[in-house]
N, C-alpha and C positions, 0 to 999 in steps of 0.2 A: 142237200141236193148232191147226188152222186156225180163224181167226175167221170166223164167219158174217156176211156183209155184208148186213145188212137193207136198206140203202139201195138195193141193186141191185134189190130187188123192190118197194120202196115208198119213194120219196124224201121222202114227206110224213110219215114216222114221226118224231116229235120226241123220243121217249125210249124206252128199253127197260130191262128188268131183265136183268142179265148176271152171270156168275160170273167172278171173277178167276182166271185160269189161270197167270199168271206176272208177276213184277216184274223188269224188266231191271236191269242194273248201274247204268244211268244214272237209274233211278227211273221208267222208263216203265211203264205199266200195260197188260197184255194181258188181254183178256176173251174168253169163248167166242163172243160175238156183239156187234155194235155198230151204232148208227145213224150213227156218225161217219164221214164220208168221209175217207179217208186221202190225203194229198198225192200227186197223180199227174195226168199229162196236162195240166198247166197250171192245174189247179184246186187251191187250197190245202186243207190239212186243216181240218176243222171245229173250232170252238171250243165250249166249253160247260162243264158241271160233272159231276163224279162224286159222287153222293149215297150216303152210307153209311146203314146201318139206324138208326144213332144220330141221323141228321139232319145230321151234319157233311158239309159240301160241300168238294170239292177242285176248284179251278178248273183247267180243261184248256185249254192254249194252242193245241194243234194235235193232229193224228193223223197218223201216218206208218206205212208198211209196214215190217215186219221184214226182215231180210236175205233170207229165202226167199220174200218177197212173199205169204205165206200168213196171217201174223198181223198184226193192226193194233195199234200201240202208241199209247196215249193219253198225251200228254206233259203233265205238270203245269205250270202257269204259274209256280209257285215251286219251285225246286230245294231238296231237303233237307227238305221239309215232311212232313206226315203222309201215310202210304200205307196202302192197305187190305191185308189178308192174302190170301195165295193160298187159294182156296176160298171166299172171302167173296162173298156176294150183294150186288150194288150196283145202283144205277140210273144210267144214263148219260142226260144231258139236253143236247140241242143248244141253242146260241144260235141260235134259229130265225130271228130277224131277219136275221142275217148269212147264214145258210144259204140262205134264200129269195131274197135279193138275188143270191147266186151262182148259184142255179138259174135265175133270170131272165136273168142275164148270160150264162150258158153257152148257154142256148137262143137268145139274141140272136146269139151268135157263130156258131151254126149258120146263122142267117138271113144273116149277113154273108157266109158262104161260098157262099150261094145268089146273093146280090147281086153277088158277085165270083167267078165260076166259074173260079178259077185254083187251081193246086196250093198247099196251105198248108204253109209251112215252119216255122211256130212259132206259139205263142199263149200268152196268159196271161188268167186269169179272176180278177176281183176283185169286191168287193161294190159298188164305186163306178164302176169302169171296167174295160174289158177290151181286148184287142187280138188281131189275127191278122196274121201275116206272110205275104205272098203272093209267089210266083214269077211276077212280071209283067215282061215285056220293056219296056213303055212306061209312062211316068209320068203319063199324061193322065187322072188320076182326079179326080173332082169330089166334094167333101164333101157338098154340098147334094143332088146327084143320088143319091148312095148313101143318104143319110139318108131321102130321099123313098121309095126302094125299100124300105127297112126298114120305114118307117111303113105303106106299102101292104100289106106282108105281115103285120105285126102286126095291122092292122085287120081281117084276115080271121078272126081268132080261131081259127085252125085248131087241131085237136087234135094233141097230141104223145103218141105211143104208143111202146111198146117191145116187141120180140120177140127171139127167139134163133135163131141158125143155127149150124151146126157150123163148126169151123175149116176143114174141107175145102170147105164151101160158100163161105166167104169167099175162100179161095184161088182158087176157080174163078170168082169175080166181083171181080177186082181193081179195077174201076171204082168200086166203092163207097167205096174208101179215098181220102180227100181229103188227108190229112196225110202229108207227106214226112218230117218229123222225128220224129213220135211214132207208133209202130206201134199198131194196134188191140190191145185187151187179149185176147191169144190165149194158149193154153197149157193151158187147162182143158178143152179139147174143144168149147167152144161160145163164141160171141161175141154180145154184145148189139147189136142194131140199134135206132137211134132214128129214128122216122119222124115228119115234120111233114106232116100230110095235104095232099097235092097240091103239096108244095113240095120236100121233101128226104128222103133216106134215107141214113144212114151209120152205121158202127159207132162206138160210144162207150161208155165205162164211167163217165161222169160223171153228175151229177144235173141234172134238167131239170124245168121246169114242165109241167103237163098241158095247158095251152092258151096260145096266143100272146097271148090277152087279158090274161094275168097279167103280161106283160113291161112294159107301160106305154110311155110316151114315151121315146125314145132318140135319140141323134144321133151322127154321126161328128164327133169333135173335132179330129183331126189325122191327116195322112197324111205319113209320113216315108220318105225314101229311105235304105235300109240296105245298099245294094250295087247293082251294075250292074242286076240284075234282081229285087231284093228290095224290096218296099214294105210298110211297117208301117202298118196302119189301126187307129186307136184309136177306141173308142166309149165313151159314158157316158150316164147318165140325163139327159134333157132337163129 
């Protein structure tokens, strides 16, 4: 039974009631729905707690997809501890502080791909820093200049919205895809597009803030050469 991904429709949901549908051999907990983002696309799985009807809480270290990519497995922070029963109704609660920082960082990396309009070869999203790798033939990148571009875009407070197109529509518009190493989340018949008003439009399955005003001050901290044409640009909160 596929897990319903509530974060796809509303990344600001902090908790949900869910029913346990399975327990994996490793002690992972699968539910019929979740607000937990599962590790994918450079964004880590969410942390938080699972609360039972008794009030007992099970700390969750992360969330990952199952082998078929349809089910989300919530991974307890402590192996061998108490687990809920299949069929039990539980409440899943995010560590919202960490999630929101990752939402801000993920949206910031979209802006970085606007400031540096080159093919993206990799990336990583954290709550304190993030990075993108670019296919850039020359290394004349200036940290301060890129930081200034990011600040200018953040200052617009532009709205961040989401919409859906079909797999076929995306295939007919390959220019929307910026990432070379990570393919857009396709296979279900539709793909989610993330638009930053007046600045950017690209397919993405991650979580983002609703306004650039939420991002706050950020800066480019380091630019690294990772190959003849590969440059890694790191960003963090200022």
